[in-house]
PAGUMAR-797422 format. One record per atom (N, C-alpha, C): x, y, z; residue in three letters; atom name. Coordinates in steps of 0.2 Angstrom, whole numbers, plus 5000, padded with zeros to 4 digits. Each point is the difference from the previous one (the first is absolute). Layout:
BEGIN
u;v;w;code;site
X;Y;Z;ala;CA $
...
! end
This chain:
BEGIN
u;v;w;code;site
4990;5010;5113;unk;N $
4999;5007;5000;unk;CA $
4993;5002;5002;unk;C $
5000;5005;5004;unk;N $
4993;5002;5002;unk;CA $
4998;5006;4995;unk;C $
4994;5000;4997;unk;N $
4998;5004;4995;unk;CA $
4995;5005;5004;unk;C $
5002;5006;5001;unk;N $
4995;5004;5003;unk;CA $
4998;5006;4996;unk;C $
5004;5002;4995;unk;N $
4998;5006;4996;unk;CA $
5003;4998;4993;unk;C $
4998;5005;4995;unk;N $
5002;4999;4993;unk;CA $
5008;5000;4999;unk;C $
5004;5003;5004;unk;N $
5007;5000;5000;unk;CA $
5002;4992;5001;unk;C $
4997;4997;5006;unk;N $
5002;4993;5001;unk;CA $
4998;4996;4995;unk;C $
4994;5001;4997;unk;N $
4997;4996;4994;unk;CA $
5005;5001;4994;unk;C $
5002;5006;4999;unk;N $
5005;5001;4994;unk;CA $
5006;4996;5001;unk;C $
5003;5001;5006;unk;N $
5006;4996;5002;unk;CA $
4999;4992;4999;unk;C $
4995;4998;5003;unk;N $
4998;4993;4999;unk;CA $
5000;4998;4993;unk;C $
4997;5004;4996;unk;N $
4999;4998;4993;unk;CA $
5006;5000;4996;unk;C $
5005;5005;5002;unk;N $
5007;5000;4997;unk;CA $
5003;4994;5002;unk;C $
5000;4997;5006;unk;N $
5003;4994;5002;unk;CA $
4997;4994;4996;unk;C $
4994;5000;4998;unk;N $
4996;4995;4997;unk;CA $
5003;5000;4992;unk;C $
5000;5006;4997;unk;N $
5002;5000;4993;unk;CA $
5008;4998;5000;unk;C $
5003;5002;5005;unk;N $
5008;4998;5000;unk;CA $
5000;4993;5000;unk;C $
4996;4996;5004;unk;N $
5000;4993;5000;unk;CA $
4998;4997;4993;unk;C $
4995;5003;4997;unk;N $
4998;4998;4994;unk;CA $
5006;5001;4994;unk;C $
5003;5005;5000;unk;N $
5005;5002;4995;unk;CA $
5006;4995;5001;unk;C $
5002;4999;5007;unk;N $
5006;4995;5001;unk;CA $
4998;4993;4998;unk;C $
4994;4998;5001;unk;N $
4997;4993;4998;unk;CA $
5000;5000;4992;unk;C $
4998;5005;4997;unk;N $
5000;5000;4993;unk;CA $
5007;4999;4997;unk;C $
5005;5003;5003;unk;N $
5007;5000;4998;unk;CA $
5002;4992;4999;unk;C $
4998;4996;5005;unk;N $
5001;4993;5000;unk;CA $
4996;4996;4995;unk;C $
4994;5003;4999;unk;N $
4995;4996;4996;unk;CA $
5001;5001;4992;unk;C $
5002;5006;4998;unk;N $
5000;5001;4993;unk;CA $
5005;4996;4997;unk;C $
5006;4998;5002;unk;N $
5005;4996;4997;unk;CA $
4997;4993;4999;unk;C $
4996;4998;5005;unk;N $
4997;4993;4999;unk;CA $
4995;5000;4994;unk;C $
4996;5006;5000;unk;N $
4995;5000;4995;unk;CA $
5003;5001;4993;unk;C $
5006;5003;4999;unk;N $
5003;5001;4994;unk;CA $
5003;4993;4998;unk;C $
5002;4996;5005;unk;N $
5003;4993;4998;unk;CA $
4994;4996;4998;unk;C $
4995;5000;5003;unk;N $
4994;4996;4998;unk;CA $
4996;5002;4994;unk;C $
5002;5006;4997;unk;N $
4997;5002;4994;unk;CA $
5002;4996;4994;unk;C $
4995;4999;4996;unk;N $
5002;4997;4993;unk;CA $
5002;5005;4995;unk;C $
4996;5006;5001;unk;N $
5001;5005;4995;unk;CA $
5006;5004;5002;unk;C $
5005;5001;4995;unk;N $
5006;5004;5002;unk;CA $
4998;5008;5001;unk;C $
4994;5002;4997;unk;N $
4998;5007;5001;unk;CA $
4997;5001;5007;unk;C $
4997;4995;5002;unk;N $
4997;5000;5007;unk;CA $
5006;4999;5005;unk;C $
5005;4996;4999;unk;N $
5006;5000;5005;unk;CA $
5003;5006;5000;unk;C $
5001;5003;4994;unk;N $
5003;5007;5000;unk;CA $
4996;5005;5004;unk;C $
4994;5000;4999;unk;N $
4996;5005;5004;unk;CA $
5000;4999;5007;unk;C $
5000;4994;5003;unk;N $
5001;4998;5007;unk;CA $
5007;5003;5002;unk;C $
5005;4998;4996;unk;N $
5007;5002;5002;unk;CA $
5001;5008;5000;unk;C $
4997;5003;4995;unk;N $
5000;5007;5000;unk;CA $
4996;5003;5006;unk;C $
4995;4997;5002;unk;N $
4996;5003;5006;unk;CA $
5004;4998;5006;unk;C $
5004;4995;5000;unk;N $
5004;4999;5006;unk;CA $
5005;5006;5001;unk;C $
5003;5002;4995;unk;N $
5004;5006;5001;unk;CA $
4997;5006;5003;unk;C $
4994;5001;4997;unk;N $
4996;5006;5003;unk;CA $
4998;4998;5007;unk;C $
4998;4994;5002;unk;N $
4998;4998;5006;unk;CA $
5006;5001;5005;unk;C $
5006;4999;4998;unk;N $
5005;5001;5005;unk;CA $
5001;5008;5001;unk;C $
4998;5004;4995;unk;N $
5000;5007;5001;unk;CA $
4995;5002;5005;unk;C $
4994;4997;4999;unk;N $
4994;5001;5005;unk;CA $
5002;4999;5007;unk;C $
5004;4995;5001;unk;N $
5002;4998;5007;unk;CA $
5005;5006;5002;unk;C $
5005;5002;4996;unk;N $
5004;5006;5001;unk;CA $
4996;5006;5002;unk;C $
4995;5001;4996;unk;N $
4996;5007;5001;unk;CA $
4997;4999;5007;unk;C $
4997;4994;5001;unk;N $
4996;5000;5007;unk;CA $
5005;5001;5005;unk;C $
5006;4997;5000;unk;N $
5005;5001;5005;unk;CA $
5002;5008;5001;unk;C $
5000;5003;4994;unk;N $
5001;5007;5000;unk;CA $
4994;5004;5004;unk;C $
4994;4998;4998;unk;N $
4994;5002;5004;unk;CA $
5001;4999;5007;unk;C $
5001;4994;5002;unk;N $
5001;4999;5008;unk;CA $
5005;5005;5003;unk;C $
5006;5001;4996;unk;N $
5005;5004;5003;unk;CA $
4997;5007;5000;unk;C $
4997;5003;4995;unk;N $
4997;5006;5000;unk;CA $
4995;5001;5006;unk;C $
4997;4995;5002;unk;N $
4995;5000;5005;unk;CA $
5003;4999;5007;unk;C $
5007;4999;5000;unk;N $
5004;4999;5006;unk;CA $
4998;4993;5003;unk;C $
4999;4995;4996;unk;N $
4998;4994;5002;unk;CA $
5004;4994;4997;unk;C $
5001;4995;5004;unk;N $
5004;4994;4997;unk;CA $
4996;4997;4995;unk;C $
5003;4998;4995;unk;N $
4996;4996;4995;unk;CA $
4998;4993;5003;unk;C $
4994;4999;5000;unk;N $
4997;4994;5003;unk;CA $
4994;4997;4996;unk;C $
5000;4993;4999;unk;N $
4995;4997;4997;unk;CA $
4995;4996;5005;unk;C $
4994;5002;4998;unk;N $
4995;4996;5004;unk;CA $
4996;4995;4996;unk;C $
5000;4994;5002;unk;N $
4997;4995;4996;unk;CA $
4993;5002;4997;unk;C $
4999;4999;4994;unk;N $
4994;5001;4996;unk;CA $
4997;4994;4998;unk;C $
4994;4998;5003;unk;N $
4997;4994;4998;unk;CA $
4997;5000;4992;unk;C $
4999;5006;4998;unk;N $
4997;5001;4993;unk;CA $
5005;4998;4995;unk;C $
5006;5003;5001;unk;N $
5005;4999;4994;unk;CA $
5003;4992;5001;unk;C $
5000;4998;5006;unk;N $
5002;4993;5001;unk;CA $
4995;4995;4997;unk;C $
4994;5002;5000;unk;N $
4995;4996;4997;unk;CA $
5000;5000;4992;unk;C $
5001;5006;4998;unk;N $
5001;5001;4992;unk;CA $
5006;4996;4998;unk;C $
5006;5001;5004;unk;N $
5006;4996;4997;unk;CA $
4999;4993;5001;unk;C $
4997;4997;5005;unk;N $
4999;4993;5001;unk;CA $
4996;4997;4995;unk;C $
4994;5004;4998;unk;N $
4996;4998;4994;unk;CA $
5004;4999;4994;unk;C $
5004;5005;4999;unk;N $
5005;5000;4994;unk;CA $
5004;4994;5000;unk;C $
5003;4999;5005;unk;N $
5005;4994;5001;unk;CA $
4996;4994;4998;unk;C $
4994;4999;5003;unk;N $
4996;4994;4999;unk;CA $
4999;4999;4992;unk;C $
4998;5006;4997;unk;N $
4998;4999;4993;unk;CA $
5007;4998;4996;unk;C $
5005;5003;5002;unk;N $
5007;4998;4996;unk;CA $
5001;4993;5001;unk;C $
4998;4997;5005;unk;N $
5001;4993;5001;unk;CA $
4995;4995;4997;unk;C $
4994;5003;5001;unk;N $
4994;4995;4998;unk;CA $
4998;5001;4992;unk;C $
5001;5005;4997;unk;N $
4998;5001;4993;unk;CA $
5006;4997;4996;unk;C $
4999;4995;4996;unk;N $
5005;4996;4997;unk;CA $
5001;5003;4993;unk;C $
4994;5002;4996;unk;N $
5001;5003;4994;unk;CA $
5004;5007;5000;unk;C $
5005;5001;4996;unk;N $
5004;5006;5001;unk;CA $
4997;5006;4998;unk;C $
4995;5000;4995;unk;N $
4997;5006;4998;unk;CA $
4994;5002;5005;unk;C $
4997;4995;5003;unk;N $
4995;5001;5005;unk;CA $
5004;5003;5006;unk;C $
5005;4997;5002;unk;N $
5004;5002;5006;unk;CA $
5002;5008;4999;unk;C $
5002;5001;4994;unk;N $
5002;5007;4999;unk;CA $
4994;5005;5001;unk;C $
4994;4998;4997;unk;N $
4994;5004;5001;unk;CA $
4999;5000;5008;unk;C $
5001;4995;5004;unk;N $
4998;5000;5007;unk;CA $
5005;5005;5003;unk;C $
5006;4999;4998;unk;N $
5005;5005;5004;unk;CA $
4999;5007;4998;unk;C $
4998;5002;4994;unk;N $
4998;5007;4999;unk;CA $
4995;5002;5005;unk;C $
4995;4995;5000;unk;N $
4994;5002;5005;unk;CA $
5003;5001;5007;unk;C $
5004;4995;5002;unk;N $
5003;5001;5007;unk;CA $
5004;5006;5001;unk;C $
5004;5002;4995;unk;N $
5004;5006;5000;unk;CA $
4996;5006;5000;unk;C $
4994;5000;4996;unk;N $
4996;5006;5001;unk;CA $
4996;5000;5006;unk;C $
4999;4995;5003;unk;N $
4997;5000;5007;unk;CA $
5005;5004;5005;unk;C $
5006;4998;4999;unk;N $
5005;5004;5005;unk;CA $
5001;5007;4998;unk;C $
5000;5001;4993;unk;N $
5000;5007;4998;unk;CA $
4994;5004;5003;unk;C $
4994;4997;4999;unk;N $
4994;5004;5002;unk;CA $
5000;5001;5008;unk;C $
5002;4995;5004;unk;N $
5001;5001;5007;unk;CA $
5005;5006;5001;unk;C $
5006;5000;4997;unk;N $
5004;5006;5001;unk;CA $
4997;5007;4998;unk;C $
4997;5000;4994;unk;N $
4997;5006;4998;unk;CA $
4995;5003;5005;unk;C $
4996;4995;5003;unk;N $
4995;5003;5005;unk;CA $
5004;5002;5006;unk;C $
5005;4997;5002;unk;N $
5004;5002;5006;unk;CA $
5004;5007;4999;unk;C $
5003;5000;4994;unk;N $
5004;5006;4999;unk;CA $
4995;5006;4999;unk;C $
4994;4999;4997;unk;N $
4995;5006;4999;unk;CA $
4998;5002;5007;unk;C $
4999;4995;5004;unk;N $
4997;5002;5007;unk;CA $
5006;5004;5004;unk;C $
5006;4997;5000;unk;N $
5006;5003;5003;unk;CA $
5001;5007;4998;unk;C $
4999;5002;4993;unk;N $
5001;5006;4997;unk;CA $
4995;5005;5003;unk;C $
4994;4998;5000;unk;N $
4994;5004;5003;unk;CA $
5002;5002;5007;unk;C $
5001;4995;5004;unk;N $
5001;5001;5007;unk;CA $
5007;5004;5002;unk;C $
5005;4999;4996;unk;N $
5006;5004;5001;unk;CA $
4999;5007;4998;unk;C $
4996;5002;4995;unk;N $
4998;5006;4999;unk;CA $
4996;5003;5005;unk;C $
4995;4997;5003;unk;N $
4996;5002;5005;unk;CA $
5004;5002;5007;unk;C $
5005;4995;5001;unk;N $
5004;5001;5006;unk;CA $
5006;5005;4999;unk;C $
5000;5003;4994;unk;N $
5005;5005;4999;unk;CA $
5007;4997;4998;unk;C $
5000;4994;4998;unk;N $
5006;4997;4997;unk;CA $
5001;5000;4993;unk;C $
5000;5006;4997;unk;N $
4999;5001;4993;unk;CA $
5006;4998;4996;unk;C $
5006;5000;5003;unk;N $
5006;4997;4997;unk;CA $
5000;4993;5000;unk;C $
4997;4997;5005;unk;N $
4999;4992;5000;unk;CA $
4995;4998;4995;unk;C $
4994;5004;4999;unk;N $
4995;4999;4995;unk;CA $
5003;5000;4993;unk;C $
5005;5005;4999;unk;N $
5003;5000;4993;unk;CA $
5004;4994;4998;unk;C $
5004;4997;5005;unk;N $
5004;4994;4999;unk;CA $
4995;4994;4999;unk;C $
4995;5000;5004;unk;N $
4995;4994;4999;unk;CA $
4997;5000;4994;unk;C $
4999;5007;4997;unk;N $
4996;5000;4994;unk;CA $
5004;4998;4994;unk;C $
5007;5000;5000;unk;N $
5004;4997;4995;unk;CA $
4999;4993;5000;unk;C $
5000;4997;5006;unk;N $
4999;4992;5000;unk;CA $
4993;4999;4997;unk;C $
4995;5003;5002;unk;N $
4993;4999;4998;unk;CA $
5000;5000;4992;unk;C $
5003;5005;4997;unk;N $
5000;5000;4993;unk;CA $
5004;4994;4997;unk;C $
5005;4998;5003;unk;N $
5003;4994;4997;unk;CA $
4996;4993;5001;unk;C $
4996;5000;5006;unk;N $
4995;4994;5001;unk;CA $
4995;5000;4994;unk;C $
4997;5006;4999;unk;N $
4995;5001;4994;unk;CA $
5003;4997;4994;unk;C $
5007;5002;4998;unk;N $
5003;4999;4994;unk;CA $
5001;4992;5000;unk;C $
5002;4997;5005;unk;N $
5001;4993;5001;unk;CA $
4994;4996;4998;unk;C $
4994;5002;5003;unk;N $
4994;4997;4999;unk;CA $
4998;5001;4993;unk;C $
5001;5006;4997;unk;N $
4998;5001;4993;unk;CA $
5004;4995;4995;unk;C $
5007;4999;5002;unk;N $
5004;4996;4996;unk;CA $
4997;4993;5000;unk;C $
4998;4998;5006;unk;N $
4998;4993;5001;unk;CA $
4993;4999;4996;unk;C $
4996;5005;5000;unk;N $
4994;5000;4996;unk;CA $
5001;5000;4993;unk;C $
5005;5003;4997;unk;N $
5001;5000;4993;unk;CA $
5003;4994;4998;unk;C $
5005;4997;5004;unk;N $
5002;4993;4999;unk;CA $
4995;4995;4999;unk;C $
4995;5000;5005;unk;N $
4994;4995;5001;unk;CA $
4996;5001;4993;unk;C $
4998;5006;4999;unk;N $
4995;5001;4995;unk;CA $
5003;5000;4993;unk;C $
5006;5001;4999;unk;N $
5003;5000;4993;unk;CA $
5002;4993;4998;unk;C $
5001;4995;5005;unk;N $
5003;4994;4998;unk;CA $
4999;4994;5005;unk;C $
5001;5001;5006;unk;N $
5001;4995;5005;unk;CA $
4993;4997;5001;unk;C $
4995;5004;5001;unk;N $
4994;4997;5002;unk;CA $
4997;4996;4994;unk;C $
5001;5002;4994;unk;N $
4998;4997;4994;unk;CA $
5004;4993;4999;unk;C $
5006;5000;5002;unk;N $
5004;4993;4999;unk;CA $
4997;4995;5006;unk;C $
4998;5003;5005;unk;N $
4997;4996;5005;unk;CA $
4993;4997;4998;unk;C $
4996;5004;4997;unk;N $
4994;4998;4997;unk;CA $
5000;4994;4995;unk;C $
! end
């Protein structure tokens, strides 16, 4: 995709985050399965349902923009997910693995938070206020998922790993 203006960049970034969300739909069940903590597994599976909704919302956004939903490979999220997979395989202690997966999960959440925040700003500037409102719903859920992981880590799981 040739990027010549903000609209092009906005569309490219939509494709990028669509790629990220579809990859996370596949990664979250693996993370839940590898979790030793039932609370962490439940958090990952709960966010899986939200992530499926995020994919649906992005497809709605593409439709509103009269574009076909398309994913553009995103090296950043690929790297975050690959690192998470490596940690799931390499870290043998279950408590330490849970702490590592929280960190990996938060890395993905922080990436999404930055993407959605940027997309909302650009959508507003470009006059796509209805699109910005939809993206804002997802941004709030990403913040909540990150907060839930932080609370799990700080209340118990990091202490168990220590």
